[in-house]
C-alpha positions as CSV (number, residue, x, y, z in Angstrom):
1,M,-18.6,-8.1,12.4
2,A,-19.1,-8.6,8.6
3,Q,-16.9,-7.4,5.7
4,V,-17.0,-3.9,4.6
5,D,-18.3,-3.5,1.1
6,R,-15.6,-3.3,-1.2
7,E,-17.6,-1.0,-3.7
8,K,-18.1,1.4,-0.7
9,I,-14.6,1.5,0.0
10,L,-13.5,2.2,-3.6
11,A,-16.1,4.9,-3.8
12,S,-14.8,6.4,-0.7
13,V,-11.3,6.9,-2.2
14,G,-12.8,10.1,-3.7
15,P,-10.7,12.8,-5.1
16,V,-7.4,10.6,-5.4
17,Q,-9.1,8.3,-7.8
18,A,-8.4,10.7,-10.6
19,V,-4.8,11.0,-9.7
20,L,-4.5,7.3,-9.5
21,D,-6.0,6.7,-12.8
22,A,-3.7,9.4,-14.3
23,H,-0.7,7.7,-13.0
24,D,-1.8,3.9,-13.4
25,G,-2.1,3.7,-9.6
26,V,-4.1,0.7,-8.2
27,V,-6.0,0.4,-4.9
28,N,-5.9,-3.3,-4.2
29,I,-8.3,-4.1,-1.3
30,V,-6.6,-7.2,0.5
31,S,-9.3,-7.8,3.2
32,T,-12.1,-5.9,5.0
33,D,-12.7,-8.3,7.8
34,N,-14.1,-6.8,11.3
35,G,-14.2,-3.1,9.8
36,I,-10.2,-3.4,9.3
37,I,-9.4,-2.4,5.9
38,N,-6.1,-3.8,4.6
39,I,-5.1,-2.1,1.3
40,S,-2.0,-1.9,-0.9
41,L,-1.2,0.8,-3.4
42,E,0.2,-0.9,-6.4
43,G,0.9,-0.1,-10.1
44,G,2.2,3.5,-10.6
45,C,2.1,4.0,-6.8
46,T,4.8,1.6,-6.3
47,G,8.1,3.8,-5.6
48,C,6.1,7.0,-6.3
49,S,7.2,9.8,-3.9
50,A,3.6,10.9,-3.6
51,T,2.3,7.7,-2.4
52,P,2.2,8.7,1.2
53,M,0.2,11.7,0.4
54,T,-2.1,9.6,-1.5
55,A,-2.4,7.0,1.3
56,M,-3.1,9.8,3.8
57,Q,-6.0,11.1,1.7
58,I,-7.4,7.4,1.6
59,Y,-6.9,7.0,5.2
60,Y,-8.8,10.2,5.8
61,S,-11.7,9.3,3.8
62,L,-12.2,5.7,4.8
63,M,-11.9,6.5,8.5
64,K,-15.0,8.8,8.1
65,L,-17.1,5.6,7.4
66,E,-19.0,4.4,10.2
67,E,-18.1,0.7,9.7
68,V,-14.4,1.1,9.3
69,N,-12.4,0.7,12.5
70,N,-8.9,0.8,11.1
71,V,-7.1,1.2,7.6
72,I,-3.8,-0.7,7.3
73,F,-1.6,-0.1,4.3
74,V,0.2,-3.4,4.0
75,N,3.2,-2.1,2.3
76,G,3.7,0.6,4.7
77,E,2.5,3.5,2.3
78,L,1.3,5.6,5.2
79,P,3.9,6.6,7.7
80,E,2.9,6.7,11.4
81,Y,3.3,10.5,11.8
82,M,0.8,11.1,9.0
83,R,-1.4,8.7,10.4
84,A,-1.3,10.5,13.7
85,F,-2.0,13.8,12.0
86,I,-5.1,12.3,10.5
87,D,-6.4,10.9,13.6
88,D,-6.0,14.1,15.3
89,K,-7.8,15.8,12.5
90,L,-10.7,13.3,12.7
91,N,-10.9,13.9,16.5
92,L,-11.1,17.5,16.1
93,E,-13.9,17.3,13.4
94,E,-15.9,14.9,15.8
95,G,-15.8,17.5,18.6
96,A,-16.8,20.4,16.3
């Protein structure tokens, strides 16, 4: 499978982009091979207590894209319990 378009990924960050911009946060797309998006949140996100919530919103938005198979935050910005919560939400939405 080819790489997922980086511009599409950044466009899908959606509503959190304004927050990122206001706090000098940066979404760094490390790789997109085989539909697996490797991301790190940098700049103002580093050490910010809101970073897991930001990561959760990004994960939710990106997992809705057909060509995305997984989103991995390389610096551990998305705790496993938050990932599980979003996965459950996405599964419920699919079934609706």
